[in-house]
C-alpha positions, 0 to 999 in steps of 0.5 A: 784860325789867328794863334792865342797870344798871352801876355807874361808880365815878367817875359813879354809877350809868349807864343802858347804853343811856343811854351808849350814846347819848351815846357815839355823839352825840360819836362824830358830833359828832366826826366833822362836826368832823373831816369839815366843821370849825367852820364849820356848829356853832351856840355852843353846839355848839363849846362842846360838842365842847370840854367832850367833854375836860374831862367825858369819858362823860356829856351836856353839850349842857345844860351847853352851853346853860347857859354861853352862857345865862348868860354871852350869848354863846360870845366871853364864856364864854370871857372870863369870869373863872375863879369865875365860871364856877366858879359855873355849875351842872356846871363843875368846875375842870377846865372851868373852866381848859380853857375860860380856856386857850383865848383864851391858846392862841390869843393865844400862837399868834397871836404864835407865827406871826409870830415863825414867819420868824425875827426880824421886821424893824418898818420902820414904824408899820404892822408895828409895830401888826399885830406887837403886836396879838396880844399884847394878845389876851385881856389884862383889864389894861392892858399896856405892852410894851417891843419892844426893837430893832437898828440894822436893826430887827430884833426882840431882844425883846417883852416886858411891862413894866409893868402898869395905864394910863398914869395910874395904872402906875408907869411907870419912866423909869429902869426902861424904859430900864435894860431897853433897856440890857441888851437892847443896843436901838438903838431902841424901840417902846412899846405899851400897850392901851386897856381902853375901845376908844378908839385915841385917846392921852390927855395922861398918854399924850403925857406919858409918851411925851415923858418916855420919850423924854427919857430914852432920847435921854440913852443914845444909844437912839431911841423908835421908836414909841409904839402904842395898841392897842384890839381890834384896832385900833391908833394911832401917838401919834408918828403923831397928835400932835406930839411926833415932832421930840423922837425 
């Protein structure tokens, strides 16, 4: 007896037996996740589960392996540039966007969780470091964030103001001061990331910090701290240098 072949206008010819196998496989993967989470999954299986939601009804096991083999690891797949992902056979626009969405969603989740309790109080460098680290997750560029605080060190706002490292970014002291005044800040915490992986402040980092602290002091706003972030590590410029007295 010949196998019955079904015409699917979206995906071309698909053997009904193959479709059922793939459907059952997907159901087993989903049930495994529901019952046990991802701890027992291999990296390619994590990708496979995710790809179910951008590529319906067809086997994505081979594509999951191909992505891992191309980029070397699960996190490298998510960190890969959009255009590089689309060069992988089987990856279209929807799949590439879904993969790029994952680290950004994780970043927003961490930020939302940190702020869930209401107005956050940053009482020292440790608080500031823990608070700001999630803002730099999945950032591919160096970014300068400004955290504005009230008199009780409660966070008023946390916004990216400049992009690029402090050697090359147009870190406008005037723009920073105007931003702090608009937010009615009593003090600010600067934070920027080092893509090099080192939290050691550069000469430019220190010089920029001094200039900003002096400018803020003219309008009676304190520079409370300047945090350097590298991955999940951080350091405080004002703690490791001798410029604290200018605040």
